[in-house]
Each structure stands twice: as structure tokens, then as C-alpha cells.
C-alpha positions in Angstrom: -14.9 7.2 -13.6 -11.3 5.7 -12.5 -10.6 2.3 -14.0 -7.5 0.7 -11.4 -6.5 -2.2 -12.8 -5.9 -5.5 -10.4 -3.0 -7.2 -10.2 -2.7 -10.8 -11.1 -2.0 -12.7 -8.6 -3.1 -16.3 -6.6 -5.4 -15.7 -3.8 -5.2 -17.5 -1.1 -7.5 -16.5 1.9 -9.0 -13.4 0.3 -10.1 -12.3 4.5 -8.6 -8.6 5.1 -8.1 -7.7 0.8 -11.0 -5.4 1.2 -9.9 -3.5 4.3 -6.3 -3.4 2.9 -7.1 -1.8 0.5 -9.3 0.9 2.2 -6.9 0.7 4.9 -4.1 2.0 1.9 -6.7 4.5 0.1 -7.4 6.0 3.0 -4.3 6.9 3.6 -3.7 8.2 0.2 -6.3 10.2 0.5 -4.8 11.8 3.6 -1.6 12.2 3.1 -2.8 14.2 -0.7 -1.8 11.7 -3.0 -3.3 11.6 -7.0 -6.4 9.6 -6.3 -4.7 6.9 -9.0 -1.6 6.7 -6.9 -3.9 6.2 -4.2 -6.3 4.0 -5.8 -2.9 2.1 -7.3 -1.1 1.2 -3.9 -4.7 0.4 -2.2 -4.7 -2.3 -4.9 -1.1 -3.8 -4.9 -2.0 -3.8 -0.8 -5.1 -5.9 -1.2 -3.2 -8.2 -4.1 -0.5 -8.9 -1.5 -3.6 -10.1 1.6 -5.2 -12.2 -1.1 -1.9 -13.3 -1.1 -1.4 -15.3 2.1 -3.8 -17.4 4.8 -5.2 -14.4 7.5 -6.0 -11.3 7.4 -3.4 -9.5 8.8 -0.7 -12.0 8.7 -1.4 -10.8 4.7 -0.3 -7.9 5.4 2.7 -6.0 3.7 5.3 -3.9 4.7 5.4 -0.7 3.5 9.0 -2.5 1.5 6.8 -5.2 0.2 4.1 -3.2 -1.9 7.0 -1.4 -3.4 9.5 -4.0 -4.0 5.7 -5.9 -5.8 4.7 -2.3 -8.0 8.0 -2.4 -9.6 7.9 -6.1 -10.4 4.7 -4.8 -12.3 6.7 -1.8 -13.4 5.0 0.1 -11.1 7.1 3.1 -9.5 5.6 5.5 -7.2 7.4 8.2 -5.5 6.6 8.2 -2.0 8.3 12.1 -0.2 6.0 12.1 2.1 7.9 11.4 5.5 5.1 9.3 6.7 6.1 6.1 5.2 9.6 6.2 6.5 10.4 4.9 9.6 9.7 6.2 13.1 13.6 7.0 14.1 13.3 9.5 11.1 10.2 10.9 11.2 11.2 12.1 14.3 13.5 13.7 13.5 11.5 15.6 9.8 9.4 16.5 12.5 11.1 17.3 14.9 10.4 14.9 17.5 13.5 12.9 19.6 
């Protein structure tokens, strides 16, 4: 059994928090992250989403997600090309 603790936040609106969690978790699995890493980032995405009003307005950017995790001492290594800006990804993928 895997446990990934929640982040202490002041929730404003939980609409979309579960969707944010699911999206990041599935993304992590597709990118072949370790399950613990996918769960931790997914928890962070859900937490950040709940801090703002609205499901879409609460969705964090990858930079917001990384900054949030660093505040809690979590510094995941993000080497996947899919986490880079699209302008950089095209160079990695060989497509201009």
C-alpha cells in the first residue's frame, strides 16, 4: 500500500482538485515516473487547485507545482522532454 500525505493548505474551492490529481498522476504513470513521485506531484497539483476558486483557474503551471514542492523540501528531478516548454520540446523531438 502506498501512502502519500496531503499538503497543509487553506482550501478555498475543492472543485477540480480531484481532476488535477488524476491528470498529474496519470501523466506521471505515462511518463514512467516512480509511483511515489507521481502520487506526490499529483497531491501537490490537487492542493494547489483547491487554493483558488474555480476548477480551471486553480490548475497550477508546472513552475507553480515545482515551486510549491520546493517549499516543502521536495525537489523532484524532472528530466522528461514532455515537461519542457513546447519550443524546447520540438528541438528534443527533432521537429521544428
